[in-house]
Each structure stands twice: as C-alpha cells, then as structure tokens.
Gaussian input, Z-matrix of N, CA and C with variables (Angstrom, degrees):
# hf/3-21g

backbone

0 1
 N
 C     1     B1
 C     2     B2     1     A1
 N     3     B3     2     A2     1     D1
 C     4     B4     3     A3     2     D2
 C     5     B5     4     A4     3     D3
 N     6     B6     5     A5     4     D4
 C     7     B7     6     A6     5     D5
 C     8     B8     7     A7     6     D6
 N     9     B9     8     A8     7     D7
 C    10    B10     9     A9     8     D8
 C    11    B11    10    A10     9     D9
 N    12    B12    11    A11    10    D10
 C    13    B13    12    A12    11    D11
 C    14    B14    13    A13    12    D12
 N    15    B15    14    A14    13    D13
 C    16    B16    15    A15    14    D14
 C    17    B17    16    A16    15    D15
 N    18    B18    17    A17    16    D16
 C    19    B19    18    A18    17    D17
 C    20    B20    19    A19    18    D18
 N    21    B21    20    A20    19    D19
 C    22    B22    21    A21    20    D20
 C    23    B23    22    A22    21    D21
 N    24    B24    23    A23    22    D22
 C    25    B25    24    A24    23    D23
 C    26    B26    25    A25    24    D24
 N    27    B27    26    A26    25    D25
 C    28    B28    27    A27    26    D26
 C    29    B29    28    A28    27    D27
 N    30    B30    29    A29    28    D28
 C    31    B31    30    A30    29    D29
 C    32    B32    31    A31    30    D30
 N    33    B33    32    A32    31    D31
 C    34    B34    33    A33    32    D32
 C    35    B35    34    A34    33    D33
 N    36    B36    35    A35    34    D34
 C    37    B37    36    A36    35    D35
 C    38    B38    37    A37    36    D36
 N    39    B39    38    A38    37    D37
 C    40    B40    39    A39    38    D38
 C    41    B41    40    A40    39    D39
 N    42    B42    41    A41    40    D40
 C    43    B43    42    A42    41    D41
 C    44    B44    43    A43    42    D42
 N    45    B45    44    A44    43    D43
 C    46    B46    45    A45    44    D44
 C    47    B47    46    A46    45    D45
 N    48    B48    47    A47    46    D46
 C    49    B49    48    A48    47    D47
 C    50    B50    49    A49    48    D48
 N    51    B51    50    A50    49    D49
 C    52    B52    51    A51    50    D50
 C    53    B53    52    A52    51    D51
 N    54    B54    53    A53    52    D52
 C    55    B55    54    A54    53    D53
 C    56    B56    55    A55    54    D54
 N    57    B57    56    A56    55    D55
 C    58    B58    57    A57    56    D56
 C    59    B59    58    A58    57    D57
 N    60    B60    59    A59    58    D58
 C    61    B61    60    A60    59    D59
 C    62    B62    61    A61    60    D60
 N    63    B63    62    A62    61    D61
 C    64    B64    63    A63    62    D62
 C    65    B65    64    A64    63    D63
 N    66    B66    65    A65    64    D64
 C    67    B67    66    A66    65    D65
 C    68    B68    67    A67    66    D66
 N    69    B69    68    A68    67    D67
 C    70    B70    69    A69    68    D68
 C    71    B71    70    A70    69    D69
 N    72    B72    71    A71    70    D70
 C    73    B73    72    A72    71    D71
 C    74    B74    73    A73    72    D72
 N    75    B75    74    A74    73    D73
 C    76    B76    75    A75    74    D74
 C    77    B77    76    A76    75    D75
 N    78    B78    77    A77    76    D76
 C    79    B79    78    A78    77    D77
 C    80    B80    79    A79    78    D78
 N    81    B81    80    A80    79    D79
 C    82    B82    81    A81    80    D80
 C    83    B83    82    A82    81    D81
 N    84    B84    83    A83    82    D82
 C    85    B85    84    A84    83    D83
 C    86    B86    85    A85    84    D84
 N    87    B87    86    A86    85    D85
 C    88    B88    87    A87    86    D86
 C    89    B89    88    A88    87    D87
 N    90    B90    89    A89    88    D88
 C    91    B91    90    A90    89    D89
 C    92    B92    91    A91    90    D90
 N    93    B93    92    A92    91    D91
 C    94    B94    93    A93    92    D92
 C    95    B95    94    A94    93    D93
 N    96    B96    95    A95    94    D94
 C    97    B97    96    A96    95    D95
 C    98    B98    97    A97    96    D96
 N    99    B99    98    A98    97    D97
 C   100   B100    99    A99    98    D98
 C   101   B101   100   A100    99    D99
 N   102   B102   101   A101   100   D100
 C   103   B103   102   A102   101   D101
 C   104   B104   103   A103   102   D102
 N   105   B105   104   A104   103   D103
 C   106   B106   105   A105   104   D104
 C   107   B107   106   A106   105   D105
 N   108   B108   107   A107   106   D106
 C   109   B109   108   A108   107   D107
 C   110   B110   109   A109   108   D108
 N   111   B111   110   A110   109   D109
 C   112   B112   111   A111   110   D110
 C   113   B113   112   A112   111   D111
 N   114   B114   113   A113   112   D112
 C   115   B115   114   A114   113   D113
 C   116   B116   115   A115   114   D114
 N   117   B117   116   A116   115   D115
 C   118   B118   117   A117   116   D116
 C   119   B119   118   A118   117   D117
 N   120   B120   119   A119   118   D118
 C   121   B121   120   A120   119   D119
 C   122   B122   121   A121   120   D120
 N   123   B123   122   A122   121   D121
 C   124   B124   123   A123   122   D122
 C   125   B125   124   A124   123   D123
 N   126   B126   125   A125   124   D124
 C   127   B127   126   A126   125   D125
 C   128   B128   127   A127   126   D126
 N   129   B129   128   A128   127   D127
 C   130   B130   129   A129   128   D128
 C   131   B131   130   A130   129   D129
 N   132   B132   131   A131   130   D130
 C   133   B133   132   A132   131   D131
 C   134   B134   133   A133   132   D132
 N   135   B135   134   A134   133   D133
 C   136   B136   135   A135   134   D134
 C   137   B137   136   A136   135   D135
 N   138   B138   137   A137   136   D136
 C   139   B139   138   A138   137   D137
 C   140   B140   139   A139   138   D138
 N   141   B141   140   A140   139   D139
 C   142   B142   141   A141   140   D140
 C   143   B143   142   A142   141   D141
 N   144   B144   143   A143   142   D142
 C   145   B145   144   A144   143   D143
 C   146   B146   145   A145   144   D144
 N   147   B147   146   A146   145   D145
 C   148   B148   147   A147   146   D146
 C   149   B149   148   A148   147   D147
 N   150   B150   149   A149   148   D148
 C   151   B151   150   A150   149   D149
 C   152   B152   151   A151   150   D150
 N   153   B153   152   A152   151   D151
 C   154   B154   153   A153   152   D152
 C   155   B155   154   A154   153   D153
 N   156   B156   155   A155   154   D154
 C   157   B157   156   A156   155   D155
 C   158   B158   157   A157   156   D156
 N   159   B159   158   A158   157   D157
 C   160   B160   159   A159   158   D158
 C   161   B161   160   A160   159   D159
 N   162   B162   161   A161   160   D160
 C   163   B163   162   A162   161   D161
 C   164   B164   163   A163   162   D162
 N   165   B165   164   A164   163   D163
 C   166   B166   165   A165   164   D164
 C   167   B167   166   A166   165   D165
 N   168   B168   167   A167   166   D166
 C   169   B169   168   A168   167   D167
 C   170   B170   169   A169   168   D168
 N   171   B171   170   A170   169   D169
 C   172   B172   171   A171   170   D170
 C   173   B173   172   A172   171   D171
 N   174   B174   173   A173   172   D172
 C   175   B175   174   A174   173   D173
 C   176   B176   175   A175   174   D174
 N   177   B177   176   A176   175   D175
 C   178   B178   177   A177   176   D176
 C   179   B179   178   A178   177   D177
 N   180   B180   179   A179   178   D178
 C   181   B181   180   A180   179   D179
 C   182   B182   181   A181   180   D180
 N   183   B183   182   A182   181   D181
 C   184   B184   183   A183   182   D182
 C   185   B185   184   A184   183   D183
 N   186   B186   185   A185   184   D184
 C   187   B187   186   A186   185   D185
 C   188   B188   187   A187   186   D186
 N   189   B189   188   A188   187   D187
 C   190   B190   189   A189   188   D188
 C   191   B191   190   A190   189   D189
 N   192   B192   191   A191   190   D190
 C   193   B193   192   A192   191   D191
 C   194   B194   193   A193   192   D192
 N   195   B195   194   A194   193   D193
 C   196   B196   195   A195   194   D194
 C   197   B197   196   A196   195   D195
 N   198   B198   197   A197   196   D196
 C   199   B199   198   A198   197   D197
 C   200   B200   199   A199   198   D198
 N   201   B201   200   A200   199   D199
 C   202   B202   201   A201   200   D200
 C   203   B203   202   A202   201   D201
 N   204   B204   203   A203   202   D202
 C   205   B205   204   A204   203   D203
 C   206   B206   205   A205   204   D204
 N   207   B207   206   A206   205   D205
 C   208   B208   207   A207   206   D206
 C   209   B209   208   A208   207   D207
 N   210   B210   209   A209   208   D208
 C   211   B211   210   A210   209   D209
 C   212   B212   211   A211   210   D210
 N   213   B213   212   A212   211   D211
 C   214   B214   213   A213   212   D212
 C   215   B215   214   A214   213   D213
 N   216   B216   215   A215   214   D214
 C   217   B217   216   A216   215   D215
 C   218   B218   217   A217   216   D216
 N   219   B219   218   A218   217   D217
 C   220   B220   219   A219   218   D218
 C   221   B221   220   A220   219   D219
 N   222   B222   221   A221   220   D220
 C   223   B223   222   A222   221   D221
 C   224   B224   223   A223   222   D222
 N   225   B225   224   A224   223   D223
 C   226   B226   225   A225   224   D224
 C   227   B227   226   A226   225   D225
 N   228   B228   227   A227   226   D226
 C   229   B229   228   A228   227   D227
 C   230   B230   229   A229   228   D228
 N   231   B231   230   A230   229   D229
 C   232   B232   231   A231   230   D230
 C   233   B233   232   A232   231   D231
 N   234   B234   233   A233   232   D232
 C   235   B235   234   A234   233   D233
 C   236   B236   235   A235   234   D234
 N   237   B237   236   A236   235   D235
 C   238   B238   237   A237   236   D236
 C   239   B239   238   A238   237   D237
 N   240   B240   239   A239   238   D238
 C   241   B241   240   A240   239   D239
 C   242   B242   241   A241   240   D240
 N   243   B243   242   A242   241   D241
 C   244   B244   243   A243   242   D242
 C   245   B245   244   A244   243   D243
 N   246   B246   245   A245   244   D244
 C   247   B247   246   A246   245   D245
 C   248   B248   247   A247   246   D246
 N   249   B249   248   A248   247   D247
 C   250   B250   249   A249   248   D248
 C   251   B251   250   A250   249   D249
 N   252   B252   251   A251   250   D250
 C   253   B253   252   A252   251   D251
 C   254   B254   253   A253   252   D252
 N   255   B255   254   A254   253   D253
 C   256   B256   255   A255   254   D254
 C   257   B257   256   A256   255   D255
 N   258   B258   257   A257   256   D256
 C   259   B259   258   A258   257   D257
 C   260   B260   259   A259   258   D258
 N   261   B261   260   A260   259   D259
 C   262   B262   261   A261   260   D260
 C   263   B263   262   A262   261   D261
 N   264   B264   263   A263   262   D262
 C   265   B265   264   A264   263   D263
 C   266   B266   265   A265   264   D264
 N   267   B267   266   A266   265   D265
 C   268   B268   267   A267   266   D266
 C   269   B269   268   A268   267   D267
 N   270   B270   269   A269   268   D268
 C   271   B271   270   A270   269   D269
 C   272   B272   271   A271   270   D270
 N   273   B273   272   A272   271   D271
 C   274   B274   273   A273   272   D272
 C   275   B275   274   A274   273   D273
 N   276   B276   275   A275   274   D274
 C   277   B277   276   A276   275   D275
 C   278   B278   277   A277   276   D276
 N   279   B279   278   A278   277   D277
 C   280   B280   279   A279   278   D278
 C   281   B281   280   A280   279   D279
 N   282   B282   281   A281   280   D280
 C   283   B283   282   A282   281   D281
 C   284   B284   283   A283   282   D282
 N   285   B285   284   A284   283   D283
 C   286   B286   285   A285   284   D284
 C   287   B287   286   A286   285   D285
 N   288   B288   287   A287   286   D286
 C   289   B289   288   A288   287   D287
 C   290   B290   289   A289   288   D288
 N   291   B291   290   A290   289   D289
 C   292   B292   291   A291   290   D290
 C   293   B293   292   A292   291   D291
 N   294   B294   293   A293   292   D292
 C   295   B295   294   A294   293   D293
 C   296   B296   295   A295   294   D294
 N   297   B297   296   A296   295   D295
 C   298   B298   297   A297   296   D296
 C   299   B299   298   A298   297   D297

   B1=1.4504
   B2=1.5276
   B3=1.2933
   B4=1.4609
   B5=1.5231
   B6=1.3091
   B7=1.4610
   B8=1.5298
   B9=1.3040
   B10=1.4694
   B11=1.5304
   B12=1.3096
   B13=1.4635
   B14=1.5285
   B15=1.3265
   B16=1.4660
   B17=1.5313
   B18=1.3438
   B19=1.4667
   B20=1.5185
   B21=1.3368
   B22=1.4651
   B23=1.5271
   B24=1.3235
   B25=1.4651
   B26=1.5243
   B27=1.3281
   B28=1.4675
   B29=1.5225
   B30=1.3369
   B31=1.4627
   B32=1.5302
   B33=1.3297
   B34=1.4666
   B35=1.5233
   B36=1.3248
   B37=1.4605
   B38=1.5287
   B39=1.3282
   B40=1.4704
   B41=1.5239
   B42=1.3168
   B43=1.4659
   B44=1.5187
   B45=1.3217
   B46=1.4599
   B47=1.5278
   B48=1.3244
   B49=1.4578
   B50=1.5188
   B51=1.3333
   B52=1.4591
   B53=1.5241
   B54=1.3482
   B55=1.4596
   B56=1.5212
   B57=1.3196
   B58=1.4566
   B59=1.5236
   B60=1.3110
   B61=1.4514
   B62=1.5165
   B63=1.3158
   B64=1.4423
   B65=1.5121
   B66=1.3048
   B67=1.4472
   B68=1.5180
   B69=1.3189
   B70=1.4565
   B71=1.5134
   B72=1.2910
   B73=1.4544
   B74=1.4965
   B75=1.2808
   B76=1.4485
   B77=1.5255
   B78=1.2978
   B79=1.4604
   B80=1.5211
   B81=1.3120
   B82=1.4524
   B83=1.5201
   B84=1.3290
   B85=1.4604
   B86=1.5181
   B87=1.3228
   B88=1.4614
   B89=1.5179
   B90=1.3337
   B91=1.4616
   B92=1.5202
   B93=1.3306
   B94=1.4629
   B95=1.5237
   B96=1.3226
   B97=1.4602
   B98=1.5217
   B99=1.3098
   B100=1.4650
   B101=1.5182
   B102=1.3107
   B103=1.4637
   B104=1.5183
   B105=1.3377
   B106=1.4648
   B107=1.5229
   B108=1.3106
   B109=1.4649
   B110=1.5226
   B111=1.3280
   B112=1.4596
   B113=1.5291
   B114=1.3150
   B115=1.4622
   B116=1.5249
   B117=1.3270
   B118=1.4666
   B119=1.5341
   B120=1.3248
   B121=1.4688
   B122=1.5188
   B123=1.3045
   B124=1.4631
   B125=1.5178
   B126=1.3253
   B127=1.4574
   B128=1.5274
   B129=1.3340
   B130=1.4691
   B131=1.5317
   B132=1.3152
   B133=1.4529
   B134=1.5283
   B135=1.3218
   B136=1.4602
   B137=1.5225
   B138=1.3488
   B139=1.4640
   B140=1.5322
   B141=1.3283
   B142=1.4651
   B143=1.5274
   B144=1.3245
   B145=1.4585
   B146=1.5165
   B147=1.3087
   B148=1.4517
   B149=1.5152
   B150=1.3038
   B151=1.4601
   B152=1.5214
   B153=1.3066
   B154=1.4689
   B155=1.5290
   B156=1.3226
   B157=1.4547
   B158=1.5146
   B159=1.3338
   B160=1.4609
   B161=1.5191
   B162=1.3013
   B163=1.4596
   B164=1.5173
   B165=1.3208
   B166=1.4625
   B167=1.5181
   B168=1.3081
   B169=1.4619
   B170=1.5180
   B171=1.3256
   B172=1.4621
   B173=1.5212
   B174=1.3015
   B175=1.4580
   B176=1.5198
   B177=1.3236
   B178=1.4578
   B179=1.5175
   B180=1.3080
   B181=1.4624
   B182=1.5169
   B183=1.3254
   B184=1.4611
   B185=1.5157
   B186=1.3121
   B187=1.4619
   B188=1.5183
   B189=1.3175
   B190=1.4531
   B191=1.5211
   B192=1.3209
   B193=1.4472
   B194=1.5246
   B195=1.3127
   B196=1.4666
   B197=1.5256
   B198=1.3215
   B199=1.4648
   B200=1.5200
   B201=1.3194
   B202=1.4572
   B203=1.5296
   B204=1.3041
   B205=1.4540
   B206=1.5224
   B207=1.3396
   B208=1.4591
   B209=1.5217
   B210=1.3107
   B211=1.4578
   B212=1.5253
   B213=1.3270
   B214=1.4622
   B215=1.5146
   B216=1.3288
   B217=1.4549
   B218=1.5208
   B219=1.3183
   B220=1.4554
   B221=1.5248
   B222=1.3319
   B223=1.4645
   B224=1.5282
   B225=1.3136
   B226=1.4610
   B227=1.5231
   B228=1.3189
   B229=1.4699
   B230=1.5243
   B231=1.3099
   B232=1.4658
   B233=1.5243
   B234=1.3284
   B235=1.4610
   B236=1.5198
   B237=1.3058
   B238=1.4563
   B239=1.5205
   B240=1.3235
   B241=1.4592
   B242=1.5208
   B243=1.3251
   B244=1.4634
   B245=1.5134
   B246=1.3216
   B247=1.4685
   B248=1.5220
   B249=1.3260
   B250=1.4556
   B251=1.5157
   B252=1.3143
   B253=1.4652
   B254=1.5222
   B255=1.3145
   B256=1.4513
   B257=1.5121
   B258=1.3204
   B259=1.4641
   B260=1.5251
   B261=1.3095
   B262=1.4642
   B263=1.5179
   B264=1.3283
   B265=1.4591
   B266=1.5154
   B267=1.3221
   B268=1.4529
   B269=1.5293
   B270=1.3198
   B271=1.4499
   B272=1.5192
   B273=1.3257
   B274=1.4626
   B275=1.5360
   B276=1.3302
   B277=1.4545
   B278=1.5291
   B279=1.3274
   B280=1.4594
   B281=1.5200
   B282=1.3157
   B283=1.4626
   B284=1.5114
   B285=1.3314
   B286=1.4606
   B287=1.5319
   B288=1.3506
   B289=1.4534
   B290=1.5331
   B291=1.2820
   B292=1.4652
   B293=1.5328
   B294=1.3244
   B295=1.4584
   B296=1.5233
   B297=1.3121
   B298=1.4692
   B299=1.5186
   A1=108.24
   A2=116.69
   A3=121.83
   A4=108.57
   A5=115.46
   A6=120.42
   A7=107.77
   A8=115.66
   A9=119.06
   A10=109.88
   A11=115.05
   A12=119.94
   A13=110.29
   A14=116.97
   A15=121.14
   A16=111.24
   A17=117.23
   A18=120.85
   A19=110.64
   A20=116.87
   A21=120.85
   A22=110.83
   A23=116.86
   A24=120.49
   A25=111.65
   A26=116.96
   A27=120.50
   A28=111.27
   A29=117.12
   A30=119.55
   A31=111.04
   A32=118.04
   A33=121.03
   A34=110.86
   A35=116.46
   A36=120.74
   A37=109.90
   A38=117.31
   A39=120.85
   A40=110.44
   A41=117.60
   A42=121.10
   A43=110.83
   A44=117.86
   A45=120.85
   A46=111.55
   A47=117.57
   A48=121.10
   A49=112.45
   A50=118.02
   A51=121.10
   A52=110.06
   A53=117.81
   A54=120.11
   A55=110.28
   A56=115.40
   A57=120.17
   A58=111.14
   A59=117.80
   A60=121.28
   A61=109.38
   A62=115.71
   A63=120.78
   A64=114.26
   A65=118.54
   A66=119.73
   A67=109.45
   A68=114.03
   A69=119.01
   A70=108.61
   A71=115.67
   A72=119.70
   A73=110.15
   A74=115.57
   A75=120.85
   A76=111.04
   A77=115.85
   A78=123.00
   A79=106.51
   A80=117.81
   A81=120.48
   A82=110.29
   A83=115.42
   A84=122.60
   A85=107.44
   A86=116.19
   A87=121.00
   A88=108.26
   A89=115.74
   A90=121.32
   A91=108.29
   A92=116.62
   A93=120.32
   A94=109.80
   A95=114.40
   A96=120.95
   A97=107.88
   A98=116.30
   A99=121.70
   A100=107.87
   A101=118.01
   A102=122.59
   A103=109.51
   A104=115.63
   A105=121.20
   A106=109.41
   A107=115.90
   A108=121.14
   A109=107.98
   A110=116.72
   A111=122.49
   A112=110.03
   A113=116.17
   A114=121.70
   A115=109.73
   A116=118.03
   A117=120.12
   A118=112.02
   A119=115.00
   A120=121.22
   A121=110.49
   A122=115.99
   A123=121.42
   A124=111.44
   A125=117.61
   A126=122.46
   A127=108.45
   A128=115.99
   A129=117.90
   A130=111.55
   A131=115.05
   A132=120.18
   A133=109.56
   A134=116.03
   A135=122.55
   A136=109.60
   A137=117.92
   A138=118.70
   A139=109.42
   A140=116.98
   A141=122.25
   A142=109.40
   A143=115.33
   A144=121.65
   A145=107.48
   A146=116.72
   A147=119.86
   A148=111.47
   A149=115.39
   A150=121.86
   A151=109.88
   A152=116.35
   A153=123.27
   A154=112.18
   A155=116.15
   A156=120.92
   A157=115.25
   A158=118.05
   A159=120.42
   A160=110.22
   A161=115.26
   A162=121.20
   A163=108.29
   A164=120.37
   A165=124.18
   A166=110.18
   A167=116.23
   A168=121.55
   A169=112.43
   A170=117.11
   A171=121.41
   A172=112.09
   A173=115.53
   A174=121.44
   A175=107.97
   A176=116.53
   A177=121.92
   A178=107.41
   A179=117.28
   A180=121.25
   A181=110.10
   A182=115.21
   A183=121.73
   A184=107.73
   A185=116.18
   A186=120.49
   A187=109.87
   A188=116.17
   A189=121.30
   A190=109.99
   A191=116.06
   A192=121.92
   A193=113.78
   A194=117.14
   A195=120.94
   A196=109.72
   A197=116.67
   A198=121.21
   A199=109.76
   A200=115.66
   A201=120.38
   A202=107.79
   A203=115.69
   A204=122.35
   A205=106.78
   A206=117.09
   A207=121.03
   A208=109.14
   A209=115.53
   A210=121.60
   A211=107.18
   A212=116.69
   A213=121.66
   A214=109.34
   A215=116.00
   A216=121.59
   A217=108.46
   A218=116.12
   A219=121.24
   A220=109.71
   A221=116.62
   A222=121.48
   A223=111.39
   A224=116.13
   A225=121.23
   A226=109.10
   A227=116.91
   A228=121.87
   A229=111.67
   A230=117.06
   A231=121.88
   A232=108.65
   A233=115.48
   A234=119.95
   A235=111.33
   A236=116.22
   A237=121.00
   A238=109.44
   A239=116.16
   A240=121.78
   A241=108.52
   A242=115.24
   A243=121.33
   A244=107.44
   A245=116.55
   A246=121.83
   A247=107.26
   A248=116.33
   A249=122.05
   A250=111.80
   A251=116.28
   A252=122.58
   A253=107.75
   A254=116.74
   A255=121.02
   A256=115.41
   A257=117.66
   A258=119.44
   A259=108.85
   A260=115.43
   A261=120.32
   A262=109.00
   A263=114.94
   A264=121.72
   A265=109.93
   A266=115.47
   A267=119.12
   A268=107.32
   A269=117.43
   A270=121.48
   A271=111.78
   A272=117.73
   A273=120.91
   A274=112.45
   A275=118.07
   A276=121.49
   A277=112.14
   A278=117.77
   A279=122.18
   A280=114.59
   A281=118.79
   A282=120.30
   A283=114.52
   A284=117.85
   A285=120.51
   A286=106.63
   A287=117.10
   A288=119.90
   A289=112.92
   A290=115.78
   A291=127.06
   A292=111.62
   A293=118.66
   A294=120.84
   A295=113.13
   A296=117.05
   A297=119.22
   A298=110.70
   D1=134.08
   D2=178.12
   D3=-98.82
   D4=142.34
   D5=179.52
   D6=-113.62
   D7=135.23
   D8=-179.26
   D9=-78.58
   D10=159.21
   D11=178.47
   D12=-61.04
   D13=-38.83
   D14=179.31
   D15=-62.27
   D16=-44.91
   D17=178.62
   D18=-64.20
   D19=-41.71
   D20=178.90
   D21=-61.12
   D22=-47.46
   D23=-179.55
   D24=-64.28
   D25=-42.06
   D26=-180.00
   D27=-63.08
   D28=-43.02
   D29=-179.91
   D30=-70.57
   D31=-32.71
   D32=177.23
   D33=-64.98
   D34=-43.85
   D35=178.99
   D36=-64.83
   D37=-41.56
   D38=179.20
   D39=-62.44
   D40=-39.64
   D41=179.56
   D42=-65.08
   D43=-40.70
   D44=179.71
   D45=-68.50
   D46=-26.99
   D47=-178.48
   D48=-83.32
   D49=-10.40
   D50=-179.00
   D51=-66.12
   D52=154.17
   D53=177.36
   D54=-59.48
   D55=152.45
   D56=-177.63
   D57=-94.87
   D58=42.69
   D59=178.88
   D60=-67.11
   D61=139.93
   D62=175.27
   D63=80.88
   D64=1.56
   D65=178.43
   D66=-91.63
   D67=146.88
   D68=177.70
   D69=-64.34
   D70=157.60
   D71=179.25
   D72=135.40
   D73=-171.72
   D74=-175.04
   D75=-99.90
   D76=133.85
   D77=173.75
   D78=-107.49
   D79=152.13
   D80=179.15
   D81=-123.35
   D82=133.83
   D83=172.96
   D84=-120.80
   D85=126.66
   D86=178.47
   D87=-120.97
   D88=116.42
   D89=177.40
   D90=-83.23
   D91=128.85
   D92=179.96
   D93=-155.14
   D94=167.57
   D95=175.41
   D96=-102.02
   D97=140.74
   D98=178.91
   D99=-155.41
   D100=178.95
   D101=179.44
   D102=-109.53
   D103=140.27
   D104=179.70
   D105=-134.69
   D106=147.37
   D107=177.78
   D108=-84.40
   D109=93.35
   D110=-179.37
   D111=-95.28
   D112=-43.23
   D113=178.37
   D114=-77.45
   D115=162.72
   D116=179.45
   D117=-56.22
   D118=156.48
   D119=178.94
   D120=-52.07
   D121=143.50
   D122=-177.63
   D123=100.53
   D124=-20.43
   D125=175.23
   D126=-92.95
   D127=155.64
   D128=179.65
   D129=-68.44
   D130=157.91
   D131=175.91
   D132=-68.28
   D133=156.07
   D134=-177.86
   D135=-106.49
   D136=132.44
   D137=174.73
   D138=-69.77
   D139=129.54
   D140=-179.35
   D141=-135.46
   D142=165.02
   D143=172.50
   D144=-115.81
   D145=141.97
   D146=179.75
   D147=-165.78
   D148=-168.10
   D149=-178.84
   D150=-114.88
   D151=133.94
   D152=177.11
   D153=54.12
   D154=36.80
   D155=175.75
   D156=76.14
   D157=15.85
   D158=177.85
   D159=-140.42
   D160=155.76
   D161=177.99
   D162=-139.30
   D163=117.01
   D164=-1.13
   D165=-67.65
   D166=168.70
   D167=-178.19
   D168=-69.91
   D169=-176.12
   D170=-177.11
   D171=-69.68
   D172=154.00
   D173=175.13
   D174=-85.80
   D175=126.86
   D176=177.75
   D177=-106.13
   D178=121.71
   D179=-179.16
   D180=-117.64
   D181=133.01
   D182=172.33
   D183=-138.19
   D184=156.85
   D185=178.92
   D186=-71.00
   D187=148.79
   D188=179.89
   D189=-56.69
   D190=132.16
   D191=179.21
   D192=87.42
   D193=-8.77
   D194=-179.00
   D195=-85.76
   D196=136.79
   D197=177.96
   D198=-74.06
   D199=145.89
   D200=176.19
   D201=-132.37
   D202=138.40
   D203=-179.98
   D204=-114.52
   D205=115.67
   D206=-178.17
   D207=-113.11
   D208=121.92
   D209=175.34
   D210=-91.89
   D211=116.63
   D212=-178.13
   D213=-104.83
   D214=126.01
   D215=177.71
   D216=-120.71
   D217=126.20
   D218=-179.04
   D219=-101.33
   D220=110.20
   D221=177.12
   D222=-105.02
   D223=20.66
   D224=176.36
   D225=-91.74
   D226=163.24
   D227=177.58
   D228=-87.31
   D229=13.57
   D230=-179.53
   D231=-145.53
   D232=168.91
   D233=179.28
   D234=-63.76
   D235=156.25
   D236=-178.81
   D237=-146.37
   D238=163.77
   D239=178.75
   D240=-149.54
   D241=160.77
   D242=175.30
   D243=-113.20
   D244=124.63
   D245=175.73
   D246=-102.15
   D247=114.99
   D248=-173.88
   D249=-86.51
   D250=144.62
   D251=173.24
   D252=-122.27
   D253=142.95
   D254=173.73
   D255=87.10
   D256=3.78
   D257=175.52
   D258=-132.20
   D259=151.60
   D260=179.28
   D261=-92.10
   D262=126.12
   D263=-179.87
   D264=-133.22
   D265=161.06
   D266=170.28
   D267=-65.02
   D268=146.14
   D269=-178.24
   D270=-55.18
   D271=-37.13
   D272=-178.20
   D273=-67.97
   D274=-13.60
   D275=-178.84
   D276=-109.09
   D277=13.56
   D278=-172.01
   D279=-75.35
   D280=-14.70
   D281=174.87
   D282=80.16
   D283=31.75
   D284=175.31
   D285=-110.65
   D286=101.88
   D287=-176.62
   D288=-54.98
   D289=146.41
   D290=179.54
   D291=75.29
   D292=-39.39
   D293=-177.02
   D294=-83.08
   D295=-36.21
   D296=-177.36
   D297=-126.71

C-alpha cells in the first residue's frame, strides 16, 4: 500500500497532537479551591477542593516500571496530601494524613 505525502503529514500532525500520557517527564498537580456545578442546573455552584481545577483530579498514566516525577503545589489555606491509587508505595508515603 502506498501512502500519499498528504496522508503522512496529516497522520504525523495528529500523532503530535495526541495527549502525552505515559511519557517520561514532569507532571504537575495543583491543589486549589474552586466552584463546580454539582447540583442540577439552576442551583448555585458548590465550593470544592481538587487538583488542576477538577474533582477528582486528572488521571496520570505511565507505563509499568517507568519513573514519574510529580510536582505538587498546594494553593489551599490548609495542609494537603495526595493519596495514590494503582502504584505500590511504602506505607509512610501513601498520602493519608494523620495515619501515615
């Protein structure tokens, strides 16, 4: 099968525009307070806390065995922690305040 230059360029651009999930590098999580529409439309927004402007925060995906570097910034007026799911950590690094 022959591929045209136009098809090659279009698919190359599409590949570059794809999310960079699973790539090495630094990810950023910012804890902050914001308002979200939790109740049905017509009701006021609810003040919530979350990461990167969403609750729950974004899903971070990396390949098994790949190192990930997460920069955590706390923009809340109180202490905060990240509780990780899907990775094995020492209990002391599990992100459950008061318990670990």
